[in-house]
C-alpha positions in Angstrom: -0.8 -13.8 28.9 2.0 -16.2 27.5 -0.3 -18.5 25.5 -2.4 -15.3 24.2 0.7 -13.7 23.0 1.4 -16.8 20.9 -2.2 -17.3 19.8 -2.2 -13.4 18.9 1.0 -13.8 16.7 -0.9 -16.1 14.5 -3.7 -13.6 13.7 -3.6 -11.3 10.3 -1.8 -8.1 10.9 -4.8 -5.9 10.9 -6.4 -8.0 13.7 -3.1 -8.1 15.7 -3.0 -4.3 15.5 -6.4 -3.8 16.8 -6.3 -6.5 19.5 -2.7 -5.5 20.4 -3.7 -1.8 20.8 -6.8 -2.9 23.0 -4.7 -4.9 25.3 -2.0 -2.1 25.4 -4.6 0.2 26.5 -5.9 -2.1 29.0 -2.4 -2.5 30.6 -2.2 1.4 31.0 -5.7 1.5 32.6 -7.5 2.9 29.5 -10.2 1.2 27.4 -10.4 0.8 23.6 -13.1 2.1 21.7 -14.2 -1.2 20.4 -14.0 -2.8 24.1 -17.5 -3.9 25.3 -18.5 -5.6 28.7 -18.6 -9.3 28.0 -22.4 -10.5 28.5 -23.2 -12.8 31.6 -20.3 -11.2 33.9 -22.5 -8.7 35.5 -20.1 -5.7 35.6 -17.2 -7.9 36.7 -14.8 -5.8 34.5 -14.5 -8.6 31.8 -14.2 -7.0 28.5 -13.9 -8.2 24.9 -12.8 -6.8 21.8 -14.3 -8.5 18.5 -12.6 -8.0 15.1 -14.0 -9.5 11.8 -11.4 -10.1 9.0 -11.9 -12.1 5.8 -14.9 -13.9 6.8 -13.5 -14.9 10.2 -14.3 -13.6 13.8 -11.2 -12.9 16.3 -12.0 -12.3 20.0 -9.9 -11.0 22.8 -11.4 -11.2 26.2 -9.7 -10.0 29.2 -10.3 -8.7 32.8 -9.2 -5.4 33.9 -7.9 -4.5 37.4 -8.1 -0.7 38.0 -4.6 -0.6 40.4 -2.5 -2.7 37.9 -4.0 -2.5 34.6 -4.6 -5.9 32.7 -5.1 -9.0 34.6 -5.5 -11.8 32.2 -6.2 -12.3 28.4 -7.5 -14.8 26.2 -7.5 -14.4 22.3 -9.4 -16.9 20.0 -10.2 -17.1 16.4 -13.9 -18.3 16.1 -14.8 -20.8 13.6 -18.4 -20.8 12.3 -19.9 -24.1 11.3 -22.2 -24.0 8.6 -24.5 -27.1 8.0 -25.8 -27.0 4.5 -28.4 -29.6 5.2 -30.1 -27.4 7.8 -31.1 -24.9 5.0 -32.9 -27.6 2.8 
């Protein structure tokens, strides 16, 4: 979770609080209300938390292990590319 912690520190405070709390809960074997199963993993215990803030979308994806809590985490800011020519 080393690089994820660094990435998370660059997020806006409101987003850091939501994502940080979700990851904390995962470490204590609990689930954040906003955590949803990531599609395409067929119940493999991969969850995501998505937070929209100021027109940007932030995502934390993590795998849970029941015996030991959080296994791995990846956080990212999604950038939506808008092609003005496509709307003409």
